N, C-alpha and C positions, 0 to 999 in steps of 0.2 A: 560655805558647800564646795566642793567642787561640779562647773562644766559640768554635763550630762553629752551637754552632745556642744559644737564651735558654733552653731548656729542659731544659740538661745535665746539670749537679749533679737537677735532679731525675729524672732518668732513669737518672744513674748509683745514686745511692740505691736509689728501686725496683729495678731491678735486685739490688742486695744482696742486699736482704730478701728478693727473688723469692726470691733464691738459694737466703738462712739456708729460706723456708718451703718446699723444694721437700726441700729435707736431709731437714729435721723430715718432711716427708712419708715418703720411700723408705724413714726407718728405724721409723715406724708401720706399714709394709704390712709390712716384716719380717717382724717383730715379728709380726705375723695372722699370717702364712701360719705357719709355727715357733709359735705355739700351735694351727693349725685343724689345719697338715698336712695335708692334702690336698690339695698342691700339691706335697710333693712321692711321696707314692705312685699321683698322677698322670700324671707324668711319664717315669718311666718305664714307661708300662703302653703297646703300640703299639696304635692305631685299628683300631675294624674296619672292613669292607668297607665298608658307610658310610661313614664318617665322626665315628663316633662312641663316646664311651673304653667296652669295654667293664668290667664291675664284676663 
């Protein structure tokens, strides 16, 4: 198949690398959430009348 545009190979390479980096960043943020513990605690708490979380 003919290339659609001259930079197609570069785009494919960069898109694959971006996907790899996004996966690594998502893994890292999940690790921090598990270590911090704040996200799980706040997720179950209902907001107060003014929209803030009551601690």
